[in-house]
N, C-alpha and C positions, 0 to 999 in steps of 0.2 A: 336665327332671327332673321326673317326677310321684312325688310322697309322699301317701302317703295313711295315714290314723290312725284307728283304730276303737276308739272309746270306748267301753266296755261299763261300765255300774253297775255290772251283778251279777256280773261276770267281770273279766279283764285289758283294761290299754287295752294296745294293742299296733299297731305298723305291719304293715300288709297290704300283698300285691303284685294289682294289677290285672290280672295277665297272664290269669288264668282269669276275668275279669269280678268284677263287683259281686260282693260278699259279702252274704248273705240279713241284713236289717236288723229287729232285732225292735226293740220299744218301748222297751225300756231301751237301746237302740245308735243312737249315732250317727257317723258317716265325717266325715271333712274330709279331702278333696281338695286337696293345696297344687301348683299347677303353675307351675315355676320356669322361665323361658329364653323362654316365647311359641314353641317348638317346632313347627312347623306340623304336622308328623306327630303331635308327642304331644296338641296341642289336639284333631285328627282321633279321636285313639284317645279321650279322653275323652270327645267330646263324642256318641260313638258307644253308648259304656257308658252316658252319663246321659241319650242320648236327645234330645240339645238342639237347638234350633233353629237353622238356616244362619248366621242374622241373629247369633245368641250367637257363635256360633264365629268369622264376618267380623270380630265387634268386637273380641273377644280375640287376633286376628290381628296388628290396625295396631298396638296399643298407643298409638296417641293420647288426648288426653285429652276425655270427650265428656261426663262428668256427667250422663247420662240413667239413670232409674231404668225398666227397661223391664218389661212386666208380659207373661210367655207362658203363661200360663192353669196348666203345672204349676210354675213356677218363677218366682221374680223375677233378675234381672239389673241391675247397676249397678255403676259404678265410682267410684273415689274417687281422691284424687291424694297417694300417701304421701312421706315424706319419710327419708331415709337419709344421714347423715353422720357422720363423725369429729369426736371433741369438739377444738374447738379451744384451743390454751394461749396466753397474753399477749397475743396479737395481737387485732382487731377477726374477730368470726366471719365465715367466708366464706358466702355463699349456699349453699341448700340445694338438693340435688339433688332433684327432684320425680319419684316414679314411678308409674305408674300400676298401681293394683292393681283388678281385677276380683273383683266375689263375686257367686256364684250362690247363692239359698237354695232347695233343694229338700225333699221330703219325707225327711226323715232323713239328709240328706247336706248339706256346705256347699262349694264348690268355691269357691277363692282360686287368680289366676293374675296374674303381675308379670313385667315382664320383669329385673328384676336381684334378689337376692338384697335381702330386708328383715330388719333388723335384730328388729323387734318381734315379728314373727311367731315366729322364733326363740326368743327370748326368752318368748315364752307355751307354747312345747312345751316349753323348759326348768325352766318354773315347776314343773312334774308330777316330785316325788321319789319318787311312790307312786303306788297306784291312786286312782284319782278318781272323783266321779261326775259327769263331763261329760256321760256318755253317758245321764244322766236329762234333760240339757237338750233344749229342742227344736232346730232348724236354727236358727232365730231366735234363741235366745240364745245358742248358740256365736257365732253372726252378730253380735250387738250388743257380744258380749266384746272380739271380734278388732278389730269398730270402738273399742270404747272403749282399747284399748291401741294402733290407730291416733291416735287423739287424744292419748293420752299421750305420744306421740311427738313433736308438737308444744309441749307442756308444757315436755319437757327440753330441747327445742330453745332455747324461751327463757328456762331456765336461763342460758345463756350469756350472754343480752342482758343479764339483770341482772348477773351476774359481772363482765361487760365494763364496765357503765356504772358499779359501783362502782368499780373499777378508775381508770378515766376520773376520776371526780369527786376520787377520793383524790388524782391525780397534780394537778388542776389547784389543789386546795386548798393543797396542800403547797408544789408548786414554785413560786418566785418568777418565773420566767416561764412564759409558754406557748409549748412548742412546737408547732411548726406543721404534725409529721407527726400530731400528734392529731387535726388535722381530715380527714385523709387516713381514720384509722381511724374516726371517727364517722363518715363518707360511707358506708364500706364496712359500717358496724353498720346505717344508715338502709337501704341495698339489700339487707340479710339481712333486717330485719323486712319489706320491701315484698316481698320472695319469698315469705316464710309467708304474708302473707296473701292474695298472689296466687293461692297454692296450695290455701290453706285457705277463704278466703271464697266463690268458687262452688261449694260442695262444699254449700251450705245447700238446695238443691232436693233432693239426697239424703237429706241427715238430715230434712228435715222431710217429704219425700215418705214414707219408711218407716212413718211412724207414721198411713199413710190405711189407713181399713179396707180395700178394695181389696187391699192388700200384706198386713194382717194374715191376710186370708182363706186366701191363697195358701201365708205363713209357715207359721201356725199362728194357731187362733184366740186365743190370747193374746197374740202377737208385738205388738201395740201399745204394750202396757206395759213392755218393756226399752227399746223403738224410742223411745217418748214420753222416758224417764228419759236416752236417750240425745243425743235433741235437745237437753233443758237442758245436758249436756254440752257437746255441742257450741257451744252460747252462749257459757259459761264460758269455753270456750277462746279464743272468737272473742273476748270481751273480752279475755284474757289480753294477747293477741296486740297488742290497740288499747294496753293499759297499756303493754308494751314498746315500741310505739313511743313514747309518750308519756317513756318513760324516756330513751331517746334524745332524744327533743327538748329534754328539760330538761338532759342533758350538753351538747348543743350551746350551749343558751341561756348554761350557764354557762362555756363555751369563750367564746363573745363577751364576756361581761361580763368575765373574765378579760384578755380582750384589750383589750379598751375599757382596764380598769382599767390596762395595762402601757403603753398609749399616753397616758392622762391621767399617768401617771408620767413616762413621758421627753417631755413637752410641759411640763410641772412642773422640770424637771430646765434644759429647755434655757431657759424663761421664768429662772429664777434665774440661768442662767448669762449671758444676755442682760443682764440688770438690773446685773449685778454690773461684766460686761466695758462697760457704759453708765456707769456710777458710776466707774468708776476712767478711763476716757477724758475723762470731765468733767474730775476733779481732774487729771489728766496736761494735759488743756488749759490749766486754769488755771494752772499753773507752768509752761506754755509761752507765754504770751503776752506779746508782745514789749513790756514796759513796765521800765522801771528800779526796781526794787524790791529791798530788801536780801536777801529770800531768793532772788533770781535770781543773785547774786553769792557763795552758797555753798559753788559749786565742786564737789568730789566726796563731801564731807560732805555736802550737801544732795541730791546724787542719793542716796545709797545709804539717807537719811532716809527720802526720797520711797517708793522699792522697798520698804523695810522697812515703811512705813505701810500699802501697798497690799497686800502679804503676811499684817498684822493684820489688817485692815479684811475684806481676802477670808476667811480662818479663823475670823472671830469671825462674819462674815456665815455662813460655812456651817455652824457650831458650832449657832447659831440658828436656820437654817432647817431642820435637822436634829431639834433638839430640837420643834420646831413641826411635824413631818414634812411639812415644807413640799415635801423631797426625798428 
């Protein structure tokens, strides 16, 4: 599906049809073409309208990852790995789906192409509640704004990691025992963070390359400024991903600590029981020795006296151990 939006800083922003060709673009106008679905016919149609190089058309057609910044003289073509996912609730976040987003920046126009719908692109359009001055931007300025929303999607995904880590830490600190299913959730969160980093980190070549002087000459003479700021934004988002991984690691460390604490408590209880059994066994052995002693002839009264003594000794020892927090 081809969508085209004409931003007019001195008129009305509107959707336009490309059936009759490209509209005439004045200095206060900017055209954004969004190609969703990677249909070969639509790619060829847009390529004819914008006079794109066949290599660009081929790159947009296959949809695989490339992370290449290509200079075609009149325009610049690069791709990034966008993410799009639904928010999860309660359980660990699931790995995000990575979608290739092609961006082409030319004189007065920006072309984006992707196979599946991207929520942040629609949100960029939905933010316009009235007439805007986007038409006064350069093509590089519009592209940098779209890329900023692209990076913001990663920050939104990281919010789920922070919320998940808070939930896990609260469950670990408030529960008396550690449930084994938490380990599976922590592993899922680690995979989620890894998927975000694998998608974001290779894009460094794109975000660093956009501020090169040769790219600025093609897109706009002042394009290096927004792209330089975008480079700093990319580094902060990458640092945030690393911070998210540290959060998951800290939750895992807390899990292992609580597991070790539970194991220690169990060992203490078993040790206490072993000591008590040994003590009671020793007393029973003394009374069971085969010697002629007065207490050996006490009969049933002596038996119940010994049994009650065992109960009293065990109870007192248990209360003392509980008071001293041995068990």
